[in-house]
N, C-alpha and C positions, 0 to 999 in steps of 0.2 A: 779136361775141365771146361775149356771154352765151348766145346760141343754141347756139354750138358747145360751150360749157362744160356747158350743160344736157343736150345730146345725149350728150356724153362721159360725164357722171355717170350718166345713165340706163343707157347701155350697160355702163359699168363695174360698176354695182350688180348687174345681172343676171349678168354674167360672174363676179363674185366669188361670188354665190349659187350659180351652177352649179358652180364649182370646189369650193365648200364641200360641196355635196351629193355630188359625184363622189368626192371624197376620203373622205367618210364611208362611203358605201355600196359603192363600187366598189373602192377601195383600202384600206378599213378603217383609215384614218388619222383617228381621232376627234379627237385633239388638234389636228391641223392644221386639220381642219374647224371646230373651235370657234374657233380663232384667226381663220380667214377670216370666219366669221359675225360675230365681234366687230368685224371691219373694215368691215362694211356701214355703220354710222353714220358712220364716218370719211369715206366717200365723200360723204355729204351735208354733213358739216362742211367738207370741202375746198371743195365747190361754194359754200357760203355765204361762206367766207373769201375766195375769189376774187371773189365778187360784191361784197363790201365793198371789196376792193382796187380793183376796177374803178370803183366810184363815187368812191373817194378819189382816183383818178387823173384825175378830171374828166369821166367819162362822164355823159351825161344820163340821169337816172332814168326808167325806164319799166316797163311791166307785166312785162317779162321778168325784171327784178331781183326783183320780188315772186314770180314763178313759181319762181325759184331758191330763195327762202326757203321756199316751200311744200313743196319736196322734203324739207327737214329736218323740217317739221311732219308731213308724211305719214309719214315714216320712223318718227317717234316714236309716232304714233297707230296706224298700220296695219302698220308693219314687222314686229312679232312675229307677227301673225296671217298676214301674207303669207308669211313664211318658213315658218311651220307648214304652210300650204296647199301650198307648193312641196315641202316635205319629205315630206308624205304622198303626193303624186302621183309624186315621184321614186322613193320607196320602192316604190310599187305597180308602176311601169312598168319599173324597172331592177333591183330587188333582191328581187322576189318577195313584197312586202308585201301586206297586205289592201287591197281596193278602198276608196278613200276614200268616206265617207258624204256625201251631199249635206246642205246646210243643212236643218234641220227646217222643215216647212211649216205644221204645225198645232199647236193647243193651247198650253199654257204653255211648251213648248220653243221654239216660234216666237216667243213674246213675249220670252223671255230672249235669244234670238238678236238680235232687233231692238234691245233695250236695249244689248247689247254693241256692235252696229254704231253706235248713237247715241253711246255713250261714246267710241268710237274717233274718230268724226267731231268731237266736241267737243274732244277733246284735240288732234287735228290742227289744228283751226281756231285754238285758243288759242295753240299754239306758233307757228303760222305768223304770226298777227297780231303776236305779241310780237317775232318776228324781223324782220318788216317795219317795225315801229315803231323797232327799233334801227338800221335803216338810215339814219334821218334824222340823228341826231347823229354816227354813225360815218362818214358820208360827207361831213362838213364842209360841209353845205349843198347838196351835189349832188342829194340826194333831197329831195322835198317830200311832206308828208302828202297833199296833194291828188292827187298822181300815183297814190297807192295807195288812194284812196277807194273805188273800185269793189271792191277786194279785201276791204276791211272789210265792205262791205254784202253782197257775195255769200257770203263765208264765214259770216257771221252767219246769213244766210237758210238756207244749207245745214244748219248746225248746228241751227237751230230746227226746220226741216222734219223732220230725223231724230228729234228729240225728240218732235215731234207724232206722227209715225208710230208710234214705240215706245209712246207714251201711248195711241194708238188701239187698238193690239194688247192693251194691258193692260185697257182698258175693254171691248173687243169681240174676244176671242180668236178666231182663225180656226179654224173647225170643218171637219173633212173632209166630203166629199160622203157622202150616205147610202149605206151598203153597203160603204164603203171601210174596210179594216182598217188601223189606224195603230198603230205602236209607236214610242214615243219621238219623236213628232212627225213621223215619216216614214211613207210608205205602205209597208206590208209586202208583200213579193213574194208573189204568189198561190201558195198551197200550201206555202210555206216560211216558217219563222220568220225574222223580221227580224234582221239582225245586231245584236249588242250595241251599244247607243248609246254614243257617245263625244263628248266635248266637242270639236267640230270647228271652233270659231270662235275 
């Protein structure tokens, strides 16, 4: 059952996002689009609520229940940036918007980008672990901390690794190859000025 709920939530999330962007740029219904975007966190909330109910109903706790909780954590940490990414690409492909800039690769811009990624990862990990922990008392004993031990370890490792990577870029900023012209952390196109930098993360 949990596998079905997770798959349904994942599909629903992208359907809602697609509808939100379509109504915004193709139909020009900005208010409707905003309402749909606000509904994205509701998808993860519904999934988590159903997960709790599943455990309270006597289901044996397993890693899939933790995975369901991780969707809510991911949505909080990475949701806004993922929506912004989809928005830029939809605008470019279907509404004549500017071509999205890639993430910066060099210099202080790359360092700031890595710290933003690390911050999102830490937020996602903290929210996920908090929700997993809440499954224990909410499930009336159906869930046990030991069942989710690997999630505590893995998410902590992922968060620490991201922080270390960002720290390394702070200590040793990535420099472009010799002779390569870089503007705002991105390789400038030969013979043409680079597009004005925007915060794309």
